[in-house]
Structures are given as C-alpha cells and as structure tokens.
C-alpha positions in Angstrom: -6.6 -18.7 6.5 -7.4 -16.9 9.8 -7.5 -13.4 9.4 -6.0 -11.1 11.2 -8.0 -8.6 14.2 -8.7 -5.3 13.5 -5.9 -3.0 15.5 -6.9 0.1 17.4 -6.3 3.6 15.4 -3.4 4.6 17.8 -1.2 1.7 16.2 -1.7 2.9 12.7 -0.8 6.4 13.9 2.2 5.1 15.4 2.9 3.1 12.4 2.9 5.8 9.8 5.4 7.8 12.2 7.8 5.3 10.9 6.8 5.1 7.7 6.1 8.5 6.3 5.1 7.9 2.9 1.6 6.4 4.3 -1.2 8.3 6.2 -4.4 7.0 7.4 -7.5 8.4 6.3 -11.1 7.0 7.6 -8.9 3.9 9.2 -7.6 3.2 5.7 -4.0 3.3 4.9 -3.2 5.3 1.9 0.2 6.2 0.2 0.7 8.0 -3.2 3.4 7.2 -6.0 4.3 9.6 -8.7 6.3 8.0 -11.3 8.5 10.1 -14.1 6.3 8.4 -16.9 3.1 6.5 -17.6 4.4 3.0 -18.7 6.4 3.1 -15.0 3.2 3.6 -13.2 1.7 0.8 -15.4 4.6 -1.5 -14.5 4.3 -1.1 -10.9 1.1 -1.8 -10.8 1.8 -5.5 -12.6 4.7 -5.7 -10.1 2.4 -5.4 -6.9 -0.1 -8.4 -8.4 2.2 -11.0 -7.2 2.4 -9.6 -3.6 -1.3 -9.2 -3.5 -2.1 -12.3 -4.5 0.6 -14.0 -2.0 -0.7 -12.3 1.1 -4.3 -12.8 -0.4 -4.8 -9.1 0.1 -5.6 -6.6 -2.6 -5.6 -2.7 -2.4 -7.5 -0.4 -4.1 -5.1 1.1 -6.6 -6.2 4.3 -8.6 -4.2 5.3 -11.5 -3.8 8.3 -13.7 -1.0 9.0 -16.1 2.1 9.3 -13.6 0.1 9.3 -10.2 -1.0 6.1 -8.3 -3.0 5.9 -4.8 -2.8 2.8 -2.9 -5.4 2.3 -0.3 -5.6 -0.4 2.3 -7.8 -1.7 4.7 -9.0 -5.5 5.6 -12.6 -5.3 4.3 -13.9 -8.2 6.2 -12.4 -6.3 9.5 -13.7 -2.8 8.3 -10.4 -1.0 9.6 -6.7 -2.0 9.8 -5.0 -5.1 10.7 -1.3 -6.5 10.5 -1.9 -7.7 6.9 -2.3 -4.1 5.8 0.9 -3.1 7.5 2.7 -6.0 5.8 1.4 -5.2 2.3 2.5 -1.7 2.9 6.0 -2.6 3.9 6.3 -5.1 1.1 5.1 -2.5 -1.5 7.4 0.2 0.0 10.3 -2.3 -0.6 9.2 -3.1 -4.0 9.1 1.0 -4.8 12.2 1.7 -3.4 14.6 -1.5 -4.7 12.6 -1.6 -8.4 11.4 1.5 -9.0 13.6 4.0 -7.4 14.5 5.5 -10.7 11.0 6.1 -11.7 9.6 7.5 -8.5 9.5 11.0 -8.0 
C-alpha cells in the first residue's frame, strides 16, 4: 500500500476547526475521551482495534481509569497525513454512535 504524503500544518489547523474534539500538538493529532467508568474505556479501546487494523494505522492510546488519549501521526512521514484524518473521523463515529452513553 502506498502511504500518503505529509500535509502542511495549515491543513491540520483547518481540519480541527471543523472537528473540535481534536487539536494539534507538535504535528500530532490529539483527542481526549472521558468515559463514565473503567470498563467503558476498555471497550472503546477494543472497538478501535478493528479500525486501526483496517486502515493499517495504529494510534498511540493512553488509558488511565476513565480517561483515554488518542494520539495520531503518520510515523513514516513524521507528521500528519490524510490517513490520520480518516482514522480520527472514524473514531469520532465510533465514539458518537457506539459509546455516546458512556462518554462525558
């Protein structure tokens, strides 16, 4: 599979304006999710595994009790690509459609 090209930083800034759950830090896309309880957070991590495998794009996920941090960037491009935005939008869909009652 051909990997996408790195995008200019202004593309990410424009994208986050339309996706307020995400922000950019050091050319990485970041989203925090707070769940109602620990098991819900663990289920959300498991739910995103199929997405990560399908896209062949694996985020850094940090999980502590009810708080998850998803960090995206395309490692081999050392920055953001369309793949990061595709993953982020799909994760948003999982959170909003499958976990809405468990997210604060």
